[in-house]
C-alpha positions as CSV (number, residue, x, y, z in Angstrom):
1,X,142.0,96.2,43.9
2,X,144.4,93.4,43.0
3,X,147.2,92.3,45.3
4,X,150.4,92.6,43.3
5,X,153.8,92.0,44.6
6,X,156.1,94.8,43.5
7,X,158.7,94.0,40.9
8,X,162.2,93.4,42.0
9,X,164.6,96.1,40.8
10,X,166.2,95.2,37.4
11,X,169.7,93.7,37.4
12,X,171.9,95.5,34.8
13,X,175.2,94.6,33.3
14,X,177.0,96.9,30.8
15,X,180.0,95.4,29.0
16,X,182.0,96.0,25.9
17,X,180.2,94.5,22.8
18,X,183.2,92.4,21.9
19,X,182.9,88.7,21.5
20,X,185.8,88.2,24.0
21,X,183.3,89.1,26.8
22,X,180.8,86.4,26.0
23,X,182.0,84.5,29.1
24,X,180.9,87.4,31.3
25,X,177.5,87.2,29.6
26,X,177.3,83.5,30.4
27,X,178.3,84.0,34.1
28,X,175.7,86.8,34.4
29,X,172.8,84.7,33.1
30,X,174.0,81.6,34.9
31,X,174.3,83.5,38.2
32,X,170.8,84.9,37.8
33,X,169.4,81.5,36.9
34,X,170.9,80.0,40.0
35,X,169.5,82.8,42.2
36,X,166.0,82.1,40.7
37,X,166.4,78.3,41.2
38,X,166.0,77.7,37.5
39,X,166.7,74.1,36.4
40,X,169.7,73.4,34.3
41,X,167.8,73.2,31.0
42,X,166.1,76.6,31.6
43,X,169.4,78.1,32.5
44,X,171.2,76.6,29.5
45,X,168.4,77.8,27.1
46,X,168.6,81.4,28.5
47,X,172.4,81.4,28.3
48,X,172.4,80.2,24.7
49,X,169.7,82.7,23.7
50,X,171.6,85.7,25.2
51,X,175.0,84.5,23.9
52,X,173.6,84.0,20.4
53,X,172.2,87.5,20.3
54,X,175.5,88.9,21.7
55,X,177.6,87.0,19.1
56,X,175.4,87.7,16.2
57,X,174.2,91.3,16.8
58,X,176.7,93.1,19.1
59,X,177.7,96.5,17.8
60,X,181.1,96.9,19.4
61,X,180.8,99.8,21.8
62,X,178.8,98.9,25.0
63,X,176.0,96.4,25.3
64,X,173.5,96.5,28.1
65,X,171.9,93.4,29.5
66,X,169.1,94.0,31.9
67,X,167.3,91.2,33.7
68,X,163.9,91.7,35.4
69,X,162.6,88.8,37.6
70,X,158.9,88.9,38.0
71,X,157.3,85.9,39.8
72,X,157.3,83.0,37.3
73,X,158.7,85.2,34.5
74,X,162.1,86.5,33.7
75,X,162.6,89.2,31.1
76,X,166.1,90.0,29.7
77,X,166.7,93.1,27.5
78,X,169.8,93.3,25.4
79,X,170.9,96.3,23.3
80,X,171.7,98.4,21.5
81,X,172.2,95.9,18.7
82,X,173.8,96.3,15.2
83,X,170.6,94.8,13.6
84,X,167.2,93.4,14.4
85,X,167.8,89.8,15.5
86,X,164.3,88.8,14.6
87,X,164.4,90.1,11.0
88,X,163.9,87.3,8.4
89,X,166.6,86.4,6.1
90,X,169.6,87.2,8.3
91,X,172.5,84.8,8.4
92,X,172.3,81.5,10.1
93,X,173.6,80.7,13.6
94,X,174.5,77.0,13.6
95,X,172.2,76.3,10.7
96,X,169.2,78.2,12.0
97,X,168.2,81.8,11.6
98,X,168.6,83.6,14.9
99,X,164.8,84.2,15.2
100,X,164.2,80.4,14.8
101,X,166.7,79.6,17.5
102,X,165.3,82.2,19.9
103,X,161.7,80.9,19.4
104,X,163.0,77.4,20.5
105,X,164.8,78.7,23.5
106,X,162.6,81.3,25.2
107,X,158.8,81.9,25.8
108,X,158.9,85.1,23.8
109,X,161.2,87.5,21.9
110,X,160.4,90.9,20.6
111,X,162.5,93.8,19.3
112,X,161.9,97.5,20.0
113,X,163.7,100.6,19.0
114,X,165.4,102.9,21.5
115,X,167.5,105.9,20.4
116,X,167.2,104.7,16.8
117,X,168.8,101.3,17.5
118,X,167.2,97.9,17.9
119,X,167.0,96.3,21.3
120,X,165.7,92.8,22.1
121,X,163.5,91.6,24.9
122,X,163.6,87.9,25.8
123,X,160.9,86.5,28.0
124,X,161.6,83.3,29.8
125,X,159.5,81.4,32.4
126,X,160.8,80.0,35.6
127,X,159.6,76.4,36.3
128,X,156.5,76.1,38.5
129,X,157.2,75.7,42.2
130,X,160.7,77.1,42.2
131,X,159.8,79.8,44.7
132,X,161.5,82.4,42.5
133,X,160.6,85.9,43.5
């Protein structure tokens, strides 16, 4: 039997999928990063990744952002989205395709479908020795 620490409950934010609310997205991710003692660069990378998805793929309607801390990992799920952010050939964000940008910012990114719409899971790593739970 392995000794596993139970996962913390997910932290969920549901906001309008309007670009005017990107500041709230930034505060949510920044507050979470501060709670987990992430360094500035890790926090900035996560904020930029989630903001880029929000700007580029938000449907309008409501967007859910769910964060799941798990030891040295942090998973953030965003959706539902207007399109698959990892699909090749989509428009550039600051000169890069969104999938290229995400691959530079987070440890992993994958899309999945829920209720017929794409969602995105971003996997980040917390720096070693931070004591994040």
